[in-house]
Backbone as CSV, one residue per row, in Angstrom:
resi,resn,N_x,N_y,N_z,CA_x,CA_y,CA_z,C_x,C_y,C_z
1,MET,88.082,128.331,109.102,87.284,127.662,108.076,86.579,128.699,107.210
2,ALA,86.809,128.632,105.901,86.104,129.521,104.986,84.673,129.036,104.805
3,LYS,83.807,129.919,104.271,82.420,129.534,104.066,82.040,129.670,102.608
4,THR,81.144,128.792,102.192,80.633,128.841,100.834,79.497,129.851,100.775
5,ARG,78.914,130.043,99.584,77.793,130.970,99.440,76.585,130.537,100.265
6,THR,76.504,129.260,100.554,75.375,128.775,101.337,75.624,128.910,102.832
7,GLY,76.816,129.401,103.202,77.135,129.583,104.607,77.716,128.352,105.268
8,ILE,77.939,127.275,104.511,78.500,126.047,105.065,80.015,126.175,105.135
9,ALA,80.582,125.806,106.276,82.028,125.928,106.452,82.766,125.014,105.488
10,ARG,83.797,125.534,104.884,84.604,124.752,103.946,86.009,124.627,104.519
11,ALA,86.585,123.440,104.406,87.925,123.205,104.925,88.945,124.042,104.162
12,PRO,90.035,124.468,104.833,91.083,125.219,104.139,91.648,124.427,102.971
13,LEU,92.234,125.126,101.995,92.752,124.473,100.791,93.814,123.439,101.131
14,SER,94.671,123.750,102.116,95.716,122.794,102.484,95.111,121.501,103.022
15,GLU,94.013,121.625,103.787,93.337,120.440,104.297,92.707,119.652,103.160
16,GLN,92.087,120.366,102.214,91.469,119.693,101.072,92.516,118.921,100.267
17,ARG,93.672,119.537,100.076,94.742,118.861,99.330,95.203,117.614,100.068
18,GLY,95.332,117.724,101.387,95.715,116.564,102.177,94.708,115.437,102.045
19,GLY,93.417,115.793,102.026,92.373,114.793,101.847,92.449,114.134,100.488
20,MET,92.709,114.927,99.449,92.807,114.369,98.102,94.000,113.426,97.983
21,ILE,95.126,113.806,98.574,96.314,112.949,98.532,96.036,111.629,99.244
22,ALA,95.384,111.705,100.409,95.058,110.491,101.161,94.131,109.585,100.351
23,MET,93.150,110.175,99.656,92.213,109.372,98.869,92.914,108.722,97.677
24,VAL,93.792,109.455,97.002,94.535,108.891,95.874,95.394,107.715,96.340
25,LEU,96.067,107.882,97.482,96.885,106.790,98.017,96.033,105.577,98.350
26,ALA,94.865,105.812,98.955,93.983,104.707,99.314,93.507,103.953,98.079
27,MET,93.103,104.696,97.045,92.623,104.050,95.826,93.744,103.318,95.090
28,GLY,94.980,103.750,95.314,96.105,103.035,94.730,96.425,101.754,95.485
29,LEU,96.173,101.742,96.799,96.490,100.572,97.614,95.423,99.475,97.526
30,LEU,94.161,99.874,97.340,93.092,98.877,97.291,93.344,97.781,96.245
31,PRO,93.691,98.137,94.984,93.939,97.072,93.991,95.154,96.217,94.332
32,VAL,96.128,96.789,95.039,97.296,95.993,95.432,96.861,94.906,96.413
33,GLY,96.031,95.290,97.395,95.513,94.296,98.336,94.678,93.236,97.639
34,ASP,93.880,93.649,96.657,93.068,92.689,95.904,93.947,91.728,95.102
35,THR,95.031,92.249,94.562,95.959,91.405,93.800,96.608,90.359,94.696
36,VAL,97.017,90.777,95.889,97.595,89.829,96.860,96.579,88.738,97.195
37,ALA,95.305,89.141,97.396,94.259,88.163,97.713,94.076,87.168,96.570
38,LYS,94.104,87.656,95.336,93.952,86.768,94.177,95.120,85.777,94.108
39,LEU,96.324,86.237,94.387,97.480,85.347,94.381,97.362,84.272,95.468
40,LEU,96.813,84.657,96.629,96.693,83.711,97.740,95.677,82.608,97.465
41,THR,94.750,82.838,96.514,93.768,81.792,96.201,94.428,80.548,95.594
42,GLN,95.710,80.642,95.252,96.428,79.480,94.735,96.785,78.493,95.843
43,VAL,96.752,78.962,97.110,97.159,78.086,98.214,96.062,77.883,99.250
44,ALA,94.964,78.636,99.177,93.893,78.501,100.172,92.572,78.927,99.565
45,SER,91.492,78.553,100.225,90.156,78.913,99.746,89.887,80.392,100.017
46,PRO,88.987,81.013,99.245,88.659,82.421,99.471,88.196,82.720,100.894
47,ALA,87.375,81.837,101.483,86.898,82.074,102.851,88.056,82.059,103.841
48,GLU,89.006,81.147,103.637,90.151,81.088,104.541,91.040,82.315,104.371
49,ILE,91.231,82.738,103.127,92.025,83.955,102.895,91.360,85.147,103.560
50,ALA,90.036,85.233,103.443,89.308,86.328,104.093,89.520,86.286,105.601
51,MET,89.505,85.077,106.188,89.701,84.952,107.636,91.080,85.438,108.067
52,TRP,92.123,84.934,107.398,93.478,85.325,107.788,93.712,86.812,107.519
53,ARG,93.148,87.301,106.444,93.323,88.721,106.116,92.672,89.611,107.177
54,ILE,91.467,89.268,107.606,90.779,90.103,108.576,91.421,89.965,109.958
55,LEU,91.982,88.781,110.259,92.723,88.627,111.515,93.986,89.501,111.504
56,ALA,94.673,89.519,110.370,95.861,90.371,110.249,95.476,91.841,110.368
57,GLN,94.343,92.206,109.780,93.865,93.586,109.875,93.571,93.946,111.330
58,ALA,92.971,93.006,112.075,92.675,93.260,113.484,93.957,93.464,114.287
59,LEU,95.005,92.693,113.957,96.277,92.841,114.663,96.906,94.211,114.416
60,VAL,96.616,94.796,113.256,97.126,96.139,112.954,96.275,97.205,113.645
61,LEU,94.953,97.031,113.586,94.052,98.057,114.124,94.031,98.092,115.653
62,ALA,94.181,96.922,116.286,94.059,96.865,117.743,95.059,97.783,118.464
63,PRO,96.369,97.695,118.142,97.295,98.620,118.824,97.053,100.084,118.463
64,LEU,96.612,100.353,117.217,96.302,101.725,116.834,95.103,102.243,117.635
65,ALA,94.125,101.370,117.858,92.969,101.758,118.652,93.385,102.043,120.093
66,ALA,94.357,101.274,120.594,94.845,101.522,121.954,95.543,102.873,122.036
67,ILE,96.311,103.197,120.986,97.007,104.491,120.958,96.014,105.638,120.834
68,TRP,94.998,105.434,119.980,93.996,106.482,119.721,92.704,106.217,120.487
69,ARG,92.818,105.657,121.693,91.609,105.296,122.428,90.714,106.496,122.707
70,GLY,91.299,107.705,122.633,90.476,108.898,122.812,89.472,109.071,121.693
71,ARG,89.696,108.423,120.539,88.770,108.515,119.407,87.704,107.420,119.433
72,LEU,87.794,106.517,120.408,86.810,105.447,120.502,85.631,105.935,121.342
73,HIS,84.471,106.014,120.723,83.270,106.455,121.423,82.126,105.498,121.126
74,GLY,81.363,105.157,122.145,80.210,104.297,121.961,80.562,102.832,122.100
75,PRO,79.530,101.970,122.224,79.772,100.530,122.400,80.350,99.878,121.151
76,MET,81.416,99.108,121.354,82.056,98.417,120.236,81.373,97.096,119.917
77,PHE,80.848,96.426,120.936,80.217,95.128,120.742,78.718,95.257,120.985
78,SER,77.974,95.185,119.907,76.522,95.323,119.959,75.944,94.692,118.698
79,PRO,74.632,94.435,118.648,74.041,93.802,117.466,74.303,94.555,116.169
80,VAL,74.233,95.886,116.193,74.405,96.640,114.956,75.830,96.504,114.430
81,VAL,76.816,96.469,115.323,78.210,96.288,114.898,78.430,94.855,114.426
82,ALA,77.731,93.892,115.041,77.825,92.497,114.590,77.291,92.357,113.171
83,VAL,76.196,93.061,112.862,75.651,93.033,111.499,76.674,93.612,110.525
84,SER,77.331,94.687,110.935,78.379,95.272,110.095,79.491,94.256,109.850
85,GLY,79.873,93.519,110.895,80.896,92.484,110.734,80.474,91.404,109.764
86,LEU,79.197,91.010,109.817,78.684,90.001,108.882,78.724,90.510,107.453
87,MET,78.388,91.790,107.248,78.435,92.370,105.908,79.882,92.431,105.397
88,VAL,80.800,92.748,106.293,82.220,92.784,105.920,82.673,91.404,105.449
89,VAL,82.272,90.365,106.181,82.616,88.986,105.805,82.052,88.651,104.424
90,THR,80.811,89.048,104.178,80.173,88.767,102.888,80.905,89.456,101.747
91,VAL,81.237,90.728,101.949,81.951,91.476,100.911,83.292,90.823,100.603
92,LEU,84.060,90.557,101.652,85.392,89.984,101.457,85.335,88.627,100.766
93,THR,84.489,87.737,101.268,84.425,86.378,100.722,83.955,86.379,99.270
94,CYS,82.934,87.183,98.979,82.418,87.230,97.603,83.452,87.792,96.637
95,LEU,84.119,88.880,97.024,85.100,89.487,96.124,86.300,88.583,95.904
96,ILE,86.811,87.988,96.973,87.990,87.132,96.821,87.649,85.900,95.977
97,THR,86.442,85.357,96.158,86.008,84.235,95.324,85.931,84.655,93.863
98,ALA,85.420,85.861,93.614,85.348,86.366,92.241,86.748,86.583,91.672
99,PHE,87.651,87.133,92.480,89.022,87.362,92.016,89.689,86.051,91.610
100,GLN,89.292,84.950,92.253,89.911,83.654,91.967,89.690,83.232,90.522
101,VAL,88.549,83.616,89.934,88.200,83.100,88.609,88.102,84.164,87.523
102,MET,88.105,85.444,87.886,87.916,86.482,86.876,88.883,87.638,87.102
103,PRO,89.124,88.465,86.073,90.035,89.599,86.230,89.575,90.545,87.330
104,ILE,90.530,91.097,88.071,90.213,92.006,89.168,89.437,93.218,88.663
105,ALA,89.858,93.764,87.525,89.204,94.964,86.990,87.739,94.702,86.665
106,THR,87.430,93.522,86.141,86.045,93.180,85.816,85.209,93.070,87.082
107,ALA,85.760,92.396,88.097,85.036,92.255,89.358,84.786,93.607,90.009
108,ILE,85.785,94.472,90.001,85.637,95.797,90.620,84.652,96.648,89.823
109,ALA,84.639,96.498,88.511,83.685,97.252,87.690,82.255,96.897,88.073
110,ILE,81.975,95.610,88.259,80.641,95.188,88.683,80.359,95.690,90.096
111,PHE,81.364,95.617,90.959,81.206,96.047,92.356,80.831,97.524,92.457
112,PHE,81.209,98.328,91.466,80.956,99.764,91.519,79.486,100.126,91.297
113,VAL,78.618,99.142,91.194,77.180,99.458,91.210,76.725,99.755,92.641
114,GLU,77.612,99.599,93.603,77.244,99.810,95.015,76.584,101.154,95.291
115,PRO,77.110,102.295,94.795,76.422,103.565,95.068,75.001,103.596,94.513
116,LEU,74.787,102.905,93.392,73.454,102.861,92.801,72.513,102.036,93.677
117,LEU,73.006,100.896,94.185,72.201,100.082,95.084,71.918,100.829,96.387
118,LEU,72.900,101.600,96.844,72.706,102.382,98.064,71.599,103.412,97.873
119,THR,71.538,104.004,96.693,70.477,104.967,96.397,69.105,104.302,96.455
120,LEU,69.004,103.083,95.925,67.740,102.355,95.960,67.345,101.968,97.389
121,LEU,68.330,101.554,98.191,68.041,101.075,99.540,67.821,102.208,100.538
122,ALA,68.367,103.396,100.226,68.263,104.509,101.174,66.817,104.936,101.398
123,GLY,65.968,104.745,100.395,64.564,105.123,100.546,63.850,104.292,101.595
124,PRO,63.749,102.965,101.393,63.020,102.149,102.367,63.715,101.991,103.718
125,LEU,65.049,102.054,103.760,65.768,101.774,104.995,66.178,103.022,105.772
126,LEU,66.345,104.143,105.074,66.750,105.377,105.746,65.740,106.502,105.579
127,GLY,64.736,106.274,104.750,63.755,107.328,104.511,64.263,108.430,103.619
128,GLU,65.353,108.174,102.885,65.944,109.169,101.986,65.516,108.825,100.556
129,VAL,64.371,109.317,100.163,63.820,108.996,98.851,64.456,109.871,97.783
130,ALA,64.986,109.250,96.735,65.627,109.987,95.646,64.578,110.472,94.656
131,GLY,64.982,111.454,93.837,64.104,111.968,92.808,64.090,111.061,91.587
132,PRO,63.181,111.305,90.655,63.045,110.426,89.473,64.303,110.381,88.627
133,ARG,65.035,111.510,88.537,66.249,111.506,87.707,67.287,110.548,88.268
134,ARG,67.394,110.521,89.577,68.370,109.626,90.181,67.975,108.162,89.981
135,TYR,66.705,107.877,90.068,66.262,106.503,89.843,66.494,106.084,88.390
136,VAL,66.329,107.024,87.456,66.638,106.724,86.054,68.126,106.431,85.906
137,ALA,68.966,107.247,86.576,70.415,107.028,86.527,70.781,105.668,87.113
138,VAL,70.095,105.277,88.185,70.339,103.956,88.778,70.001,102.859,87.768
139,GLY,68.860,103.009,87.086,68.474,102.026,86.077,69.492,101.921,84.960
140,VAL,69.987,103.058,84.495,71.004,103.062,83.440,72.275,102.384,83.940
141,GLY,72.659,102.684,85.182,73.859,102.066,85.743,73.732,100.559,85.855
142,LEU,72.556,100.078,86.211,72.352,98.637,86.301,72.393,97.983,84.919
143,ILE,71.965,98.714,83.895,72.118,98.209,82.522,73.606,98.053,82.201
144,GLY,74.407,99.035,82.625,75.851,98.933,82.443,76.414,97.706,83.138
145,ALA,75.889,97.421,84.342,76.346,96.230,85.062,75.994,94.961,84.286
146,MET,74.814,94.934,83.671,74.419,93.774,82.880,75.329,93.601,81.660
147,ILE,75.776,94.722,81.087,76.682,94.647,79.938,77.994,93.980,80.346
148,VAL,78.465,94.300,81.552,79.692,93.667,82.048,79.418,92.220,82.440
149,LEU,78.256,91.984,83.064,77.955,90.664,83.595,77.724,89.612,82.511
150,ARG,77.064,89.994,81.421,76.639,88.985,80.450,77.812,88.174,79.881
151,PRO,78.834,88.824,79.312,79.959,88.009,78.820,80.744,87.370,79.963
152,SER,80.776,88.053,81.124,81.503,87.502,82.268,80.840,86.230,82.769
153,PHE,79.497,86.215,82.799,78.774,85.035,83.243,79.040,83.864,82.298
154,ALA,79.081,84.163,81.000,79.351,83.103,80.028,80.762,82.549,80.190
155,ALA,81.709,83.439,80.539,83.109,83.017,80.643,83.445,82.407,81.999
156,PHE,82.860,82.957,83.071,83.278,82.558,84.419,82.193,81.863,85.231
157,GLY,80.977,81.759,84.675,79.913,81.069,85.378,79.278,81.919,86.470
158,PRO,78.577,81.262,87.410,77.860,81.989,88.467,78.752,82.903,89.313
159,ALA,80.061,82.637,89.354,80.967,83.472,90.144,80.939,84.922,89.685
160,ALA,80.519,85.173,88.441,80.462,86.541,87.927,79.435,87.386,88.678
161,VAL,78.474,86.723,89.337,77.442,87.451,90.084,77.944,87.867,91.465
162,LEU,79.016,87.245,91.943,79.494,87.501,93.299,79.866,88.969,93.556
163,PRO,80.514,89.687,92.607,80.770,91.115,92.875,79.492,91.913,93.084
164,LEU,78.404,91.485,92.422,77.115,92.152,92.605,76.581,91.890,94.016
165,VAL,76.741,90.658,94.491,76.347,90.330,95.868,77.199,91.130,96.851
166,ALA,78.497,91.240,96.564,79.386,92.029,97.421,78.962,93.493,97.455
167,ALA,78.562,94.025,96.293,78.110,95.418,96.233,76.856,95.624,97.074
168,LEU,75.936,94.659,97.024,74.715,94.746,97.829,75.053,94.710,99.323
169,ALA,75.953,93.798,99.716,76.353,93.704,101.121,77.063,94.975,101.565
170,TYR,77.879,95.550,100.677,78.591,96.778,101.027,77.613,97.937,101.199
171,ALA,76.612,98.027,100.315,75.607,99.079,100.433,74.832,98.937,101.742
172,LEU,74.477,97.709,102.096,73.790,97.479,103.361,74.680,97.859,104.547
173,ASN,75.984,97.567,104.421,76.909,97.932,105.496,77.008,99.444,105.639
174,MET,76.951,100.180,104.528,76.985,101.630,104.614,75.757,102.169,105.355
175,ILE,74.622,101.535,105.124,73.402,101.945,105.829,73.526,101.637,107.318
176,VAL,74.045,100.454,107.637,74.256,100.084,109.032,75.216,101.067,109.701
177,MET,76.297,101.409,108.997,77.285,102.324,109.567,76.716,103.725,109.753
178,ARG,75.892,104.170,108.825,75.301,105.497,108.961,74.419,105.577,110.196
179,LYS,73.724,104.479,110.486,72.907,104.451,111.692,73.780,104.327,112.936
180,ALA,74.810,103.492,112.854,75.662,103.251,114.016,76.484,104.475,114.396
181,THR,76.896,105.271,113.402,77.737,106.433,113.706,76.985,107.548,114.431
182,ARG,75.693,107.399,114.600,74.950,108.389,115.387,75.335,108.307,116.860
183,THR,75.783,107.147,117.298,76.137,106.958,118.708,77.543,106.408,118.897
184,ARG,78.280,106.204,117.801,79.615,105.607,117.885,80.580,106.306,116.940
185,ALA,81.866,106.237,117.291,82.902,106.752,116.401,83.152,105.728,115.291
186,VAL,83.626,106.215,114.139,83.905,105.330,113.004,84.953,104.284,113.383
187,LEU,85.999,104.689,114.108,87.050,103.749,114.501,86.479,102.658,115.405
188,THR,85.531,103.012,116.265,84.886,102.023,117.131,84.160,100.976,116.295
189,ILE,83.400,101.432,115.303,82.651,100.508,114.451,83.597,99.648,113.628
190,GLN,84.631,100.277,113.071,85.567,99.543,112.224,86.260,98.432,113.000
191,LEU,86.754,98.745,114.198,87.448,97.740,114.987,86.477,96.650,115.440
192,GLY,85.294,97.052,115.895,84.310,96.066,116.330,83.874,95.161,115.195
193,ALA,83.601,95.735,114.004,83.191,94.940,112.845,84.302,93.985,112.419
194,THR,85.548,94.438,112.509,86.686,93.578,112.173,86.750,92.385,113.107
195,LEU,86.587,92.619,114.404,86.647,91.528,115.377,85.468,90.571,115.203
196,TYR,84.280,91.115,114.994,83.120,90.259,114.744,83.328,89.434,113.467
197,GLY,83.806,90.095,112.411,84.025,89.390,111.148,85.022,88.261,111.302
198,ALA,86.119,88.519,112.039,87.118,87.478,112.268,86.506,86.308,113.029
199,ALA,85.700,86.601,114.067,85.074,85.537,114.854,84.118,84.705,114.000
200,ILE,83.333,85.378,113.154,82.384,84.667,112.292,83.117,83.704,111.363
201,LEU,84.193,84.171,110.741,84.918,83.331,109.798,85.660,82.196,110.492
202,VAL,86.228,82.456,111.667,86.934,81.402,112.401,85.968,80.284,112.767
203,VAL,84.822,80.662,113.338,83.833,79.655,113.735,83.333,78.888,112.512
204,ALA,83.017,79.603,111.435,82.487,78.956,110.231,83.487,77.970,109.649
205,LEU,84.758,78.344,109.585,85.762,77.463,108.984,86.082,76.269,109.886
206,VAL,86.115,76.488,111.205,86.371,75.372,112.127,85.239,74.350,112.037
207,VAL,83.996,74.841,112.001,82.843,73.947,111.881,82.885,73.219,110.527
208,ALA,83.206,73.953,109.449,83.266,73.343,108.116,84.336,72.270,108.053
209,GLN,85.480,72.521,108.685,86.545,71.510,108.680,86.138,70.294,109.501
210,ALA,85.508,70.524,110.647,85.069,69.407,111.483,84.030,68.551,110.764
211,ALA,83.217,69.210,109.933,82.180,68.484,109.195,82.710,67.891,107.899
212,GLY,83.981,68.118,107.587,84.568,67.583,106.369,84.160,68.323,105.111
213,ILE,83.584,69.527,105.276,83.147,70.313,104.123,84.300,71.089,103.509
214,ALA,85.195,71.580,104.342,86.332,72.385,103.873,87.540,72.076,104.739
215,ALA,88.708,72.434,104.223,89.951,72.212,104.962,90.699,73.530,105.112
216,ILE,91.300,73.722,106.272,92.130,74.910,106.507,93.540,74.573,106.041
217,ARG,93.982,75.186,104.962,95.234,74.793,104.301,96.408,75.739,104.551
218,MET,96.116,76.945,105.030,97.194,77.922,105.183,98.325,77.492,106.119
219,PRO,98.047,76.745,107.226,99.166,76.349,108.095,100.275,75.606,107.373
220,ALA,99.935,74.934,106.260,100.949,74.198,105.494,101.517,75.021,104.343
221,ALA,101.074,76.251,104.204,101.521,77.100,103.092,102.942,77.600,103.337
222,PRO,103.669,77.932,102.271,105.028,78.455,102.434,105.040,79.835,103.084
223,GLY,106.226,80.236,103.536,106.347,81.519,104.229,105.920,82.708,103.390
224,ILE,106.119,82.626,102.068,105.749,83.737,101.203,104.239,83.982,101.242
225,ALA,103.463,82.899,101.459,102.014,83.056,101.547,101.636,83.806,102.820
226,TRP,102.314,83.506,103.906,102.040,84.210,105.163,102.451,85.674,105.063
227,ALA,103.517,85.931,104.313,103.910,87.322,104.080,102.810,88.045,103.304
228,GLY,102.190,87.324,102.353,101.076,87.901,101.608,99.886,88.203,102.495
229,VAL,99.576,87.304,103.428,98.475,87.530,104.371,98.741,88.769,105.212
230,ALA,99.974,88.862,105.729,100.329,90.032,106.539,100.221,91.316,105.722
231,ALA,100.690,91.256,104.472,100.622,92.435,103.604,99.178,92.829,103.320
232,ALA,98.321,91.817,103.063,96.916,92.107,102.774,96.230,92.750,103.971
233,GLY,96.488,92.232,105.168,95.895,92.819,106.372,96.383,94.225,106.625
234,LEU,97.678,94.435,106.444,98.243,95.769,106.641,97.679,96.757,105.625
235,LEU,97.591,96.338,104.372,97.055,97.211,103.330,95.600,97.581,103.618
236,ALA,94.801,96.603,104.073,93.399,96.876,104.381,93.276,97.891,105.503
237,ALA,94.081,97.731,106.555,94.021,98.657,107.683,94.485,100.057,107.275
238,VAL,95.593,100.123,106.550,96.124,101.428,106.126,95.149,102.124,105.179
239,THR,94.532,101.348,104.285,93.571,101.936,103.350,92.398,102.558,104.086
240,PHE,91.863,101.833,105.070,90.754,102.394,105.840,91.166,103.695,106.532
241,LEU,92.330,103.695,107.151,92.782,104.886,107.867,92.976,106.059,106.904
242,LEU,93.480,105.772,105.698,93.665,106.832,104.708,92.321,107.412,104.264
243,ILE,91.336,106.542,104.044,90.023,107.024,103.615,89.361,107.820,104.728
244,ALA,89.473,107.335,105.966,88.915,108.077,107.094,89.570,109.449,107.216
245,GLU,90.883,109.488,107.021,91.596,110.766,107.098,91.213,111.675,105.944
246,ALA,91.015,111.092,104.753,90.615,111.891,103.599,89.286,112.586,103.858
247,PHE,88.314,111.854,104.384,87.010,112.447,104.642,87.030,113.386,105.837
248,ARG,87.997,113.199,106.732,88.129,114.147,107.842,88.637,115.490,107.350
249,ARG,89.498,115.443,106.337,90.112,116.672,105.841,89.326,117.327,104.704
250,GLY,88.725,116.516,103.834,88.116,117.058,102.626,86.623,116.826,102.559
251,GLU,85.992,117.505,101.610,84.556,117.375,101.416,84.267,116.187,100.492
252,ALA,83.127,115.541,100.744,82.761,114.367,99.956,82.670,114.698,98.471
253,SER,82.159,115.881,98.143,81.998,116.260,96.737,83.341,116.395,96.035
254,VAL,84.376,116.750,96.778,85.712,116.880,96.204,86.377,115.512,96.070
255,LEU,86.135,114.646,97.043,86.826,113.363,97.095,86.196,112.292,96.210
256,ALA,84.884,112.394,95.957,84.167,111.340,95.244,84.806,110.940,93.911
257,PRO,85.206,111.883,93.052,85.782,111.471,91.765,87.045,110.630,91.887
258,PHE,87.793,110.821,92.968,89.037,110.070,93.132,88.784,108.592,93.399
259,GLN,87.569,108.256,93.845,87.262,106.861,94.130,87.326,106.012,92.860
260,TYR,87.072,106.638,91.715,87.070,105.889,90.459,88.481,105.514,90.008
261,LEU,89.492,106.051,90.685,90.859,105.647,90.378,91.086,104.166,90.690
262,GLU,90.230,103.599,91.531,90.379,102.180,91.858,90.261,101.312,90.614
263,ILE,89.386,101.701,89.693,89.241,100.953,88.440,90.545,100.987,87.654
264,VAL,91.169,102.162,87.605,92.441,102.308,86.887,93.505,101.422,87.522
265,GLY,93.591,101.481,88.856,94.588,100.677,89.557,94.345,99.186,89.378
266,ALA,93.072,98.776,89.410,92.744,97.362,89.234,93.123,96.880,87.834
267,THR,92.911,97.733,86.838,93.271,97.378,85.464,94.784,97.236,85.320
268,ILE,95.514,98.177,85.901,96.980,98.144,85.813,97.539,96.906,86.511
269,MET,97.069,96.652,87.749,97.571,95.499,88.500,97.191,94.187,87.806
270,GLY,95.967,94.112,87.288,95.542,92.897,86.597,96.387,92.611,85.373
271,TYR,96.748,93.680,84.656,97.553,93.502,83.451,99.001,93.143,83.788
272,LEU,99.582,93.842,84.767,100.985,93.617,85.106,101.223,92.250,85.734
273,VAL,100.304,91.819,86.604,100.524,90.585,87.367,99.933,89.363,86.670
274,PHE,98.752,89.507,86.054,98.059,88.348,85.500,97.882,88.403,83.976
275,GLY,98.255,89.519,83.350,98.094,89.645,81.909,96.652,89.846,81.478
276,ASP,95.779,90.248,82.414,94.366,90.474,82.098,94.145,91.915,81.653
277,PHE,93.300,92.077,80.646,92.928,93.428,80.210,91.466,93.403,79.772
278,PRO,90.648,94.315,80.283,89.214,94.301,79.965,88.964,94.439,78.464
279,ASP,87.917,93.745,77.986,87.558,93.867,76.579,86.654,95.086,76.375
280,ALA,86.250,95.309,75.142,85.480,96.516,74.806,84.144,96.576,75.544
281,LEU,83.449,95.429,75.652,82.156,95.420,76.349,82.318,95.758,77.827
282,THR,83.388,95.250,78.431,83.636,95.557,79.840,83.899,97.037,80.029
283,TRP,84.670,97.637,79.121,84.933,99.085,79.208,83.650,99.881,79.022
284,LEU,82.805,99.444,78.085,81.544,100.146,77.858,80.657,100.081,79.100
285,GLY,80.489,98.882,79.643,79.666,98.735,80.841,80.231,99.500,82.020
286,THR,81.565,99.473,82.170,82.211,100.203,83.264,81.963,101.699,83.136
287,ALA,82.088,102.221,81.909,81.862,103.658,81.683,80.430,104.043,82.041
288,ILE,79.469,103.195,81.690,78.060,103.482,82.009,77.842,103.464,83.518
289,ILE,78.424,102.478,84.211,78.285,102.385,85.665,78.866,103.620,86.345
290,LEU,80.083,103.993,85.946,80.742,105.133,86.585,80.023,106.436,86.284
291,ALA,79.571,106.606,85.047,78.846,107.834,84.696,77.533,107.925,85.472
292,SER,76.844,106.812,85.635,75.596,106.809,86.390,75.854,107.134,87.856
293,GLY,76.898,106.526,88.427,77.247,106.817,89.816,77.607,108.271,90.015
294,ALA,78.363,108.834,89.071,78.737,110.250,89.169,77.506,111.152,89.087
295,TYR,76.554,110.793,88.237,75.339,111.607,88.104,74.495,111.539,89.373
296,VAL,74.373,110.330,89.945,73.621,110.196,91.202,74.253,111.064,92.282
297,PHE,75.577,111.024,92.370,76.265,111.839,93.371,76.028,113.325,93.111
298,HIS,76.079,113.723,91.846,75.844,115.128,91.486,74.444,115.567,91.901
299,ARG,73.454,114.711,91.667,72.087,115.056,92.046,71.941,115.131,93.570
300,GLU,72.676,114.297,94.286,72.665,114.379,95.750,73.163,115.747,96.201
301,GLN,74.232,116.211,95.538,74.775,117.526,95.887,73.778,118.626,95.551
302,ARG,73.131,118.515,94.406,72.159,119.531,93.998,70.980,119.587,94.964
303,ALA,70.629,118.438,95.497,69.500,118.378,96.423,69.873,118.868,97.814
304,GLY,71.170,119.154,98.003,71.620,119.670,99.285,71.650,118.632,100.387
305,ARG,71.748,117.349,99.968,71.782,116.290,100.959,73.199,115.796,101.116
306,ARG,73.508,115.362,102.290,74.840,114.842,102.557,74.933,113.426,102.009
307,PRO,75.773,113.189,101.020,75.830,111.865,100.398,76.530,110.860,101.290
308,PRO,76.237,109.571,101.092,76.937,108.545,101.863,78.415,108.583,101.564
309,ARG,79.231,108.499,102.588,80.669,108.492,102.406,81.134,107.068,102.188
310,ARG,81.812,106.852,101.090,82.224,105.501,100.724,83.516,105.152,101.439
311,ARG,83.380,104.709,102.675,84.557,104.237,103.390,84.703,102.761,103.113
312,ARG,85.852,102.351,102.562,86.039,100.957,102.229,86.371,100.191,103.502
313,ALA,85.382,100.093,104.372,85.637,99.478,105.661,85.970,98.008,105.497
314,ALA,87.133,97.630,106.041,87.547,96.220,106.099,87.456,95.535,104.752
315,ARG,87.957,96.185,103.700,87.966,95.514,102.409,89.347,95.119,102.015
């Protein structure tokens, strides 16, 4: 391991390249999974799609966890992991509901306020108080979110706020994971949160159907829909593993810019599959959000603090 001027060990160049490749692949797969989820909303409710998707993800992760059981450390079933599972359910359900009524790229653009919300929450919940410049950047980024939200709210109604709720839940999940990883491996938390999330959604949907509030429609769906569910679960599991591998090989400061490729992928998939393309206001708001997030990350690096790693756990 080479060292920087500050004496901190730096991964070899070949490892860094491997991390960058893994991150690029992950950011390319995320919009594909989101596109599959949007297509599935034609045959089932967002909550049901989230349930089947997370169950499929668990079926992929469970045998991998058995193979890599040496990487499982710490309790998998505990209150903190259950909270992570609840946050995963919230993120999935809110995003899929938003995808049902609005372009994927627009929803993801709003969702990218998550690093800014994490900066705000890190102070009271983790004791990591940011400097005034970072708080100004957060404020500017939230203005960018409002620029995207305003026309979206007029066009799509209250559902336009759901990506913002998903971003808040994701930021809270990152805080939960940062605390949980002090005594547990990431794979342990991911698998446990997936199982908790699946249980929460199964119970909620069974109760809702029994009460006549909602109906479980996927059992009557055509085979192509089940293929979509399997694909969505597989993509979610593979994406998580790629991001985990990227951060294992590379430094957060090197990998962070590649996360913004998700916006590019979401725009491409939205245009190719649904004919959606963001308007000028959406591009303006997205640019402000991304620039603010990049500045916050830069200030984190300048302050010599280890920034939160954006693992798209169970998305």
